[in-house]
C-alpha positions as CSV (number, residue, x, y, z in Angstrom):
1,M,137.0,17.4,68.6
2,V,140.0,19.5,67.3
3,E,141.1,19.5,63.6
4,E,144.8,19.0,63.0
5,T,146.8,18.8,59.7
6,F,149.6,16.3,58.9
7,T,151.8,16.2,55.7
8,A,153.9,13.3,54.3
9,P,154.8,11.9,50.8
10,T,151.6,9.7,50.9
11,P,148.3,9.9,52.7
12,R,149.1,6.6,54.6
13,E,152.4,8.0,55.8
14,A,150.7,11.2,56.9
15,F,148.1,9.2,58.9
16,E,150.9,7.2,60.5
17,L,152.4,10.5,61.7
18,A,149.0,11.2,63.4
19,R,149.1,7.7,65.0
20,E,152.6,8.2,66.2
21,K,151.6,11.5,67.9
22,Y,148.4,10.3,69.6
23,G,148.9,6.6,69.9
24,A,146.9,3.6,68.7
25,F,144.1,4.1,71.2
26,S,143.2,7.7,70.3
27,Q,140.0,8.1,68.3
28,L,141.3,9.8,65.2
29,T,138.9,10.5,62.4
30,L,140.1,11.2,58.9
31,L,138.3,14.3,57.5
32,R,140.1,15.2,54.3
33,A,143.1,13.9,52.3
34,T,144.8,15.4,49.2
35,Q,147.9,14.6,47.3
36,T,149.9,16.9,45.0
37,R,153.3,16.9,43.2
38,T,155.9,19.5,43.9
39,Q,157.8,21.5,41.2
40,K,160.6,19.0,41.6
41,G,158.3,16.1,40.8
42,K,157.9,14.8,44.4
43,L,154.6,13.6,45.8
44,R,153.2,15.5,48.8
45,A,150.1,14.4,50.7
46,R,148.1,16.5,53.3
47,I,145.4,15.0,55.6
48,V,143.1,16.6,58.2
49,V,142.1,14.5,61.1
50,A,139.6,15.2,64.0
51,V,141.4,14.6,67.3
52,P,139.6,14.3,70.7
53,E,140.0,17.6,72.6
54,E,141.6,16.1,75.7
55,D,144.2,14.2,73.5
56,Y,145.0,17.5,71.7
57,L,145.4,19.5,74.9
58,A,147.6,16.7,76.4
59,S,149.8,16.8,73.3
60,I,150.6,20.4,73.8
61,G,151.2,20.1,77.5
62,I,147.8,21.4,78.9
63,D,145.9,19.1,81.3
64,E,142.3,19.3,82.3
65,E,143.0,21.5,85.4
66,E,144.8,24.1,83.3
67,E,142.0,24.0,80.8
68,L,139.4,24.7,83.5
69,I,141.4,27.6,84.7
70,G,141.5,29.0,81.2
71,E,137.8,28.6,80.9
72,I,137.3,30.5,84.2
73,Y,139.4,33.4,82.9
74,Q,137.3,33.4,79.7
75,L,134.1,33.6,81.7
76,R,135.5,36.4,83.8
77,D,136.4,38.4,80.7
78,Q,132.9,37.8,79.3
79,M,131.3,39.0,82.6
80,E,133.5,42.2,82.5
81,R,132.3,42.9,79.0
82,M,128.7,42.4,80.0
83,K,129.2,44.6,83.1
84,S,130.7,47.3,80.9
85,A,127.7,47.0,78.6
86,I,125.2,47.3,81.5
87,Q,126.8,50.2,83.3
88,P,126.1,52.9,80.7
89,S,122.4,51.8,80.8
90,R,122.4,52.0,84.6
91,G,124.1,55.4,84.4
92,K,121.4,56.6,82.0
93,E,118.7,55.5,84.5
94,I,120.3,57.4,87.3
95,V,120.7,60.5,85.3
96,A,117.1,60.3,84.3
97,E,116.0,59.9,87.9
98,V,118.1,62.8,89.2
99,K,116.9,65.1,86.3
100,T,113.3,64.2,87.1
101,L,113.8,64.9,90.8
102,M,115.4,68.3,90.1
103,R,112.8,69.3,87.5
104,K,110.0,68.4,89.9
105,K,111.5,70.8,92.4
106,G,111.6,73.6,89.7
107,I,115.2,73.4,88.4
108,N,115.3,74.3,84.7
109,E,115.8,71.4,82.3
110,A,118.2,73.1,80.0
111,W,120.4,74.1,82.9
112,L,120.4,70.5,84.1
113,D,121.3,69.2,80.7
114,R,124.3,71.5,80.3
115,L,125.4,70.4,83.8
116,I,124.9,66.7,83.7
117,D,125.1,65.5,80.1
118,P,128.9,66.1,79.9
119,L,129.3,63.5,82.7
120,A,128.3,60.6,80.5
121,G,130.5,57.6,81.1
122,E,131.9,59.0,84.4
123,S,131.5,57.1,87.7
124,V,129.5,59.9,89.2
125,V,126.5,59.1,87.1
126,E,126.4,55.5,88.4
127,D,125.5,56.6,92.0
128,K,122.3,58.6,92.6
129,S,123.4,60.1,95.9
130,L,126.8,61.1,94.4
131,L,125.1,62.7,91.4
132,V,122.7,64.6,93.5
133,S,125.6,65.9,95.7
134,Y,127.4,66.9,92.5
135,V,124.4,69.0,91.3
136,L,124.1,70.7,94.7
137,E,127.8,71.5,94.7
138,E,127.4,73.1,91.3
139,M,124.4,75.1,92.5
140,D,126.5,76.3,95.4
141,D,129.3,77.3,93.0
142,K,127.0,79.1,90.5
143,L,124.5,80.7,92.8
144,K,125.3,84.4,93.2
145,V,124.4,86.7,96.1
146,K,125.1,90.4,96.2
147,P,126.6,91.9,99.3
148,E,125.2,95.1,100.7
149,A,127.2,98.3,100.3
150,D,128.5,99.4,103.7
151,S,129.3,103.0,103.0
152,S,129.0,103.8,99.3
153,P,125.9,105.7,98.0
154,I,123.0,103.5,96.9
155,S,120.5,104.3,94.2
156,L,118.0,101.4,93.8
157,M,114.8,101.1,91.8
158,L,112.5,98.2,92.6
159,V,110.6,96.9,89.5
160,G,108.3,93.9,89.0
161,P,104.8,92.7,88.5
162,T,101.8,93.5,90.6
163,G,101.4,91.7,93.9
164,V,105.0,90.8,94.7
165,G,105.3,93.3,97.6
166,K,107.6,96.0,96.1
167,T,106.2,98.8,98.2
168,T,106.5,96.8,101.5
169,T,110.0,95.7,100.5
170,L,111.1,99.2,99.7
171,A,109.7,100.3,103.2
172,K,111.8,97.6,104.8
173,L,114.9,98.7,102.9
174,A,114.3,102.3,103.9
175,A,113.9,101.3,107.6
176,R,117.0,99.1,107.4
177,F,119.2,101.9,106.1
178,A,117.7,104.7,108.2
179,L,117.6,102.9,111.5
180,D,120.9,101.0,111.3
181,P,122.7,102.0,114.6
182,A,126.1,101.2,113.2
183,H,125.8,102.9,109.8
184,P,122.8,105.2,109.7
185,R,122.1,106.6,106.3
186,S,120.2,109.6,105.0
187,V,117.4,108.0,103.0
188,A,115.1,109.4,100.3
189,I,112.2,107.7,98.6
190,L,111.1,108.7,95.1
191,N,107.6,107.4,94.4
192,L,106.9,106.7,90.7
193,D,103.7,104.8,91.4
194,T,101.1,107.1,90.1
195,F,98.7,104.3,89.0
196,R,97.8,102.5,92.2
197,V,95.2,104.2,94.4
198,G,96.7,105.0,97.8
199,A,100.2,104.1,96.9
200,Y,101.6,107.5,97.6
201,E,99.7,107.8,100.9
202,Q,100.9,104.4,102.1
203,M,104.6,105.3,101.4
204,E,104.1,108.7,102.9
205,H,103.0,107.0,106.1
206,Y,106.1,104.9,106.2
207,A,108.3,107.9,105.4
208,A,106.8,110.0,108.2
209,I,107.4,107.2,110.8
210,L,111.0,106.9,109.7
211,G,111.6,110.7,109.3
212,I,112.9,110.4,105.8
213,T,112.4,112.3,102.6
214,H,109.5,111.2,100.3
215,I,108.8,112.8,96.9
216,K,106.1,111.9,94.5
217,V,107.1,111.9,90.8
218,D,104.7,112.2,87.9
219,T,106.9,113.0,84.9
220,V,110.4,112.5,83.5
221,E,111.2,116.2,84.2
222,G,109.8,115.8,87.7
223,F,112.1,112.7,88.2
224,K,115.1,114.8,87.2
225,D,114.1,117.5,89.6
226,A,113.5,115.1,92.5
227,L,116.9,113.4,91.9
228,E,118.5,116.9,92.2
229,Q,116.7,117.5,95.4
230,V,118.0,114.3,97.0
231,R,121.5,114.4,95.6
232,N,123.0,114.8,99.1
233,H,121.3,111.7,100.4
234,D,123.5,108.7,100.4
235,T,120.6,106.3,99.8
236,V,117.9,106.8,97.2
237,L,115.1,104.2,96.9
238,I,112.7,104.4,94.0
239,D,109.3,102.8,94.1
240,T,107.6,101.9,90.8
241,A,104.1,100.8,89.9
242,G,103.3,97.2,89.9
243,V,103.3,96.3,86.2
244,S,101.9,93.3,84.4
245,P,104.6,92.1,82.0
246,Y,102.1,92.4,79.3
247,D,101.3,96.1,80.1
248,I,103.6,97.6,77.5
249,G,102.5,101.2,78.3
250,R,103.6,101.1,81.9
251,L,106.7,99.3,81.1
252,A,107.6,101.9,78.5
253,Q,107.0,104.7,81.1
254,T,109.3,103.0,83.7
255,A,112.0,102.6,80.9
256,E,111.6,106.3,80.0
257,F,112.4,107.3,83.6
258,L,115.6,105.2,83.7
259,R,116.7,106.3,80.2
260,S,116.4,110.0,81.2
261,L,119.3,109.7,83.6
262,P,122.6,109.4,81.6
263,A,124.5,111.0,84.5
264,H,122.9,109.1,87.4
265,T,123.5,105.5,88.0
266,I,120.5,103.6,89.3
267,E,120.4,99.9,89.8
268,A,117.2,98.1,88.8
269,A,116.3,95.3,91.1
270,L,113.7,92.8,90.0
271,V,111.3,91.8,92.8
272,I,110.0,88.2,92.4
273,S,107.7,86.2,94.6
274,A,109.1,82.9,95.7
275,T,105.6,81.5,95.0
276,A,105.9,82.2,91.2
277,K,106.2,79.5,88.6
278,Y,109.3,79.2,86.5
279,D,107.6,80.0,83.2
280,D,105.9,83.1,84.7
281,I,109.2,84.3,86.2
282,V,110.9,84.0,82.8
283,A,108.0,86.0,81.2
284,I,108.4,88.7,83.8
285,Y,112.1,88.9,83.3
286,D,111.9,89.0,79.5
287,H,109.6,92.0,79.7
288,F,111.7,93.8,82.3
289,S,115.2,92.8,81.0
290,F,115.5,96.0,78.9
291,L,116.0,97.8,82.3
292,D,119.4,96.0,82.7
293,I,118.4,94.1,85.8
294,G,121.3,94.2,88.4
295,S,119.9,91.9,91.1
296,V,116.9,90.0,92.3
297,V,114.9,90.5,95.5
298,L,113.0,87.4,96.6
299,T,109.7,88.0,98.5
300,K,107.1,85.8,100.2
301,L,109.5,83.1,101.3
302,D,107.2,82.5,104.2
303,E,104.3,81.6,101.9
304,T,105.9,78.6,100.2
305,R,108.2,75.6,100.9
306,R,109.1,75.4,97.3
307,I,111.8,77.8,96.0
308,G,113.2,75.6,93.3
309,E,111.4,77.5,90.6
310,V,113.0,80.9,91.4
311,L,116.3,79.2,92.3
312,G,116.3,77.6,88.9
313,F,115.7,81.0,87.3
314,V,118.5,82.9,89.0
315,L,120.9,80.0,88.2
316,E,119.9,80.0,84.6
317,K,120.2,83.8,84.2
318,G,123.2,84.2,86.4
319,L,121.5,87.0,88.4
320,P,122.7,87.7,91.9
321,V,120.1,87.7,94.8
322,S,120.5,90.8,97.0
323,Y,117.7,90.5,99.6
324,V,115.1,88.0,100.7
325,S,111.8,88.8,102.4
326,S,109.8,86.4,104.5
327,G,106.9,88.4,106.1
328,Q,105.2,91.8,106.4
329,R,107.0,93.1,109.5
330,V,109.1,96.3,108.8
331,P,112.1,96.0,108.8
332,D,112.4,92.6,110.6
333,D,111.4,90.4,107.8
334,L,114.0,91.5,105.3
335,E,117.5,90.0,105.2
336,I,120.6,90.2,103.0
337,A,120.6,87.1,100.7
338,D,122.6,84.2,102.2
339,K,123.7,81.5,99.8
340,E,123.8,78.8,102.4
341,Q,120.3,79.5,103.7
342,I,118.8,79.6,100.2
343,L,120.4,76.3,99.3
344,L,119.4,74.8,102.7
345,R,115.8,75.5,101.9
346,F,116.1,73.8,98.6
347,V,117.8,70.7,100.0
348,E,114.9,70.5,102.5
349,E,112.6,70.4,99.5
350,L,114.3,67.3,98.1
351,H,113.0,65.3,101.1
352,V,109.4,66.6,100.8
């Protein structure tokens, strides 16, 4: 039923108006009736009647078919509102799924939050495949690799914890530069590893095979003298002792060597094993960061199928990767870092 109001001088006359509009057979029900007097002294009555809905619609020119169409449009509007309410929830579910997937593969949570959270409400978060593709594209955009210098002088110090393969990596670099048929370099190795038993002898063996200069360094003054001896070499590689990030004494000694060289530019490259866990990598970096790390060398890629931890680290810190090592063969198992190959390995992880 629909309520409608009629006015006339008397309630009876008002009701007659309702009858005239709807006819004698319409089921009108009187709901309320009032009568007042105007300022000019005339009577005025107002009645409210309940009118059958179909009679009311017919009176304003809407038939049942048009009414049905109107209801359909109303239902459609309601469904659209419900869909809009559901989509954000679905988007949140997909975001959570993608973040969980990436975190399980080693990508840092804070980096993911900064990347994905601003997308809230965008269509990309409503499709899992699309969101994963977006994250991979951002990785490709933000991952840095450092090209190898073709002709300019190189002074590179390898630093890092014990057991990551610094000495083997340095031997590979020395062989790469000394034996390059296109651009052979004069290479010198300075050995600061005075702690590990046999470290000097091992590198001396490599140097003898390659026919390159190898000097053992014990003190800061000895370091300065050694650098003066090799100043005409266009490639100087410096081997350091494997240091636990918690061995403050050895860290301080390595820092002392670097800080003693205001006139000599040496890049410190942090050597990290691809098998390391994210939290351990961060601890290593935090303890070596005072050396102003210029690049990262990844080793032991052949020992793991999971590189997400170290990939997440270099993305978070914005550090370029210079070289990757995937075996013990000198110099075959050392390559210049290739962004496409690094990301391809990670993409393969997503399906494991």
